[in-house]
C-alpha positions as CSV (number, residue, x, y, z in Angstrom):
1,M,44.5,-128.6,49.2
2,Y,44.6,-128.1,45.4
3,H,42.8,-125.5,43.4
4,A,43.0,-124.8,39.6
5,K,41.5,-122.0,37.5
6,E,41.6,-121.8,33.7
7,L,42.0,-118.3,32.2
8,T,41.5,-117.2,28.6
9,V,43.8,-114.4,27.7
10,S,43.1,-112.3,24.6
11,T,46.3,-110.9,23.1
12,R,46.5,-108.0,20.7
13,G,49.3,-109.6,18.7
14,R,53.0,-109.5,19.5
15,G,53.5,-107.9,22.9
16,F,52.7,-108.3,26.5
17,T,49.4,-108.8,28.4
18,D,49.5,-108.3,32.1
19,I,47.7,-111.2,34.0
20,T,49.0,-110.4,37.5
21,G,45.5,-109.5,38.7
22,D,44.0,-112.7,37.3
23,V,46.7,-114.8,39.0
24,R,46.1,-113.0,42.3
25,R,42.3,-113.6,42.1
26,A,42.9,-117.3,41.4
27,V,45.1,-117.5,44.6
28,T,42.5,-115.7,46.6
29,E,39.7,-118.0,45.3
30,S,41.8,-121.0,46.4
31,G,41.7,-120.0,50.0
32,A,45.4,-121.0,50.4
33,R,47.3,-119.0,53.0
34,Q,50.7,-120.6,52.3
35,G,51.8,-122.7,49.3
36,L,52.8,-122.6,45.7
37,C,51.1,-121.1,42.7
38,T,52.0,-122.5,39.3
39,V,51.0,-120.6,36.1
40,F,51.1,-122.7,32.9
41,L,50.5,-121.5,29.3
42,H,49.2,-124.2,27.0
43,H,50.8,-122.9,23.7
44,T,54.0,-123.1,21.7
45,S,54.0,-119.6,20.2
46,A,53.6,-117.5,23.3
47,S,55.4,-117.4,26.7
48,L,55.0,-116.5,30.3
49,L,57.2,-113.8,31.8
50,L,57.8,-112.6,35.3
51,C,59.0,-109.1,34.6
52,E,59.5,-105.5,35.7
53,N,56.0,-104.0,35.9
54,A,56.8,-100.3,36.6
55,D,58.6,-99.2,33.5
56,P,57.1,-100.3,30.1
57,D,60.4,-99.6,28.5
58,V,61.7,-102.8,29.9
59,R,59.2,-104.9,28.0
60,R,59.7,-102.7,24.8
61,D,63.5,-103.4,25.1
62,L,62.9,-107.1,25.5
63,E,60.8,-107.1,22.4
64,S,63.4,-105.2,20.5
65,F,66.1,-107.6,21.6
66,F,64.1,-110.6,20.5
67,A,63.2,-109.0,17.2
68,R,67.0,-108.7,16.5
69,L,67.7,-112.2,17.8
70,V,64.9,-114.1,16.0
71,K,63.8,-112.3,12.8
72,D,60.4,-112.9,11.1
73,G,60.8,-114.5,7.7
74,D,64.4,-115.6,8.3
75,P,65.3,-117.9,5.3
76,L,67.0,-120.2,7.9
77,F,63.6,-121.5,8.9
78,V,61.7,-124.1,6.9
79,H,58.6,-124.2,9.1
80,D,56.4,-121.4,7.9
81,A,53.0,-123.1,7.7
82,E,51.2,-120.1,9.4
83,G,53.3,-117.3,7.9
84,P,56.7,-115.6,8.4
85,D,56.3,-115.2,12.2
86,D,55.5,-118.9,12.7
87,M,58.9,-120.5,13.4
88,P,60.3,-117.3,15.0
89,A,57.4,-117.5,17.5
90,H,58.3,-121.1,18.4
91,V,62.0,-120.2,18.8
92,R,61.1,-117.3,21.1
93,T,58.9,-119.7,23.2
94,V,61.7,-122.2,23.5
95,L,64.1,-119.5,24.6
96,T,61.7,-118.2,27.3
97,Q,59.2,-120.2,29.4
98,N,55.7,-121.5,29.5
99,S,55.4,-122.1,33.2
100,L,56.1,-120.1,36.4
101,S,56.2,-121.1,40.0
102,I,55.4,-118.3,42.5
103,P,55.2,-118.7,46.3
104,V,52.0,-118.1,48.1
105,K,52.3,-116.1,51.4
106,D,49.5,-114.8,53.5
107,G,46.9,-115.6,50.9
108,D,48.6,-113.8,48.0
109,V,51.3,-114.4,45.4
110,D,54.6,-113.4,47.0
111,L,55.9,-111.2,44.1
112,G,58.7,-108.7,44.4
113,T,58.0,-105.0,44.5
114,W,58.4,-104.5,40.7
115,Q,57.3,-107.9,39.4
116,G,54.3,-108.6,37.3
117,V,53.1,-111.8,35.4
118,Y,52.7,-111.4,31.7
119,V,51.7,-113.5,28.7
120,W,54.2,-112.6,26.0
121,E,52.5,-113.1,22.6
122,H,55.1,-114.0,19.9
123,R,52.7,-114.1,16.9
124,T,51.9,-110.8,15.1
125,S,48.1,-111.5,15.0
126,P,45.8,-111.5,18.1
127,H,45.2,-114.9,19.7
128,R,43.2,-116.3,22.6
129,R,45.6,-118.1,25.0
130,R,44.7,-120.7,27.6
131,V,46.5,-120.4,31.0
132,T,46.0,-122.6,34.0
133,V,46.7,-121.3,37.5
134,S,47.2,-124.1,40.0
135,V,47.5,-123.5,43.7
136,V,48.8,-126.1,46.2
137,G,48.5,-125.0,49.8
């Protein structure tokens, strides 16, 4: 069987939005007991992240690391059509991922104890992001 659900995720600008509950609901709606869940983000300036969900310092430290690694307004970048965070957002996306594969076990995503699924917005302004959750079981 195959089931897909499209999510619209509103971000608040650069940072993380937890979508674990939405992904879980999509798996439940699919009716699959065993299988594979794929989460796909349809954008080039945001990422998906499977990350520590207990301590928000982890996500803050990731953001600090990437801010040091890929600086907004870096004169190295030519592409700045949408502002100084435009090309840095694309670089951040290329260095991370826009798709996750998660096993389905007993009708739920089989995440580790401290794992959550996040949309990581790389632009400084809020955006509406499209995510497709597909379940094969």
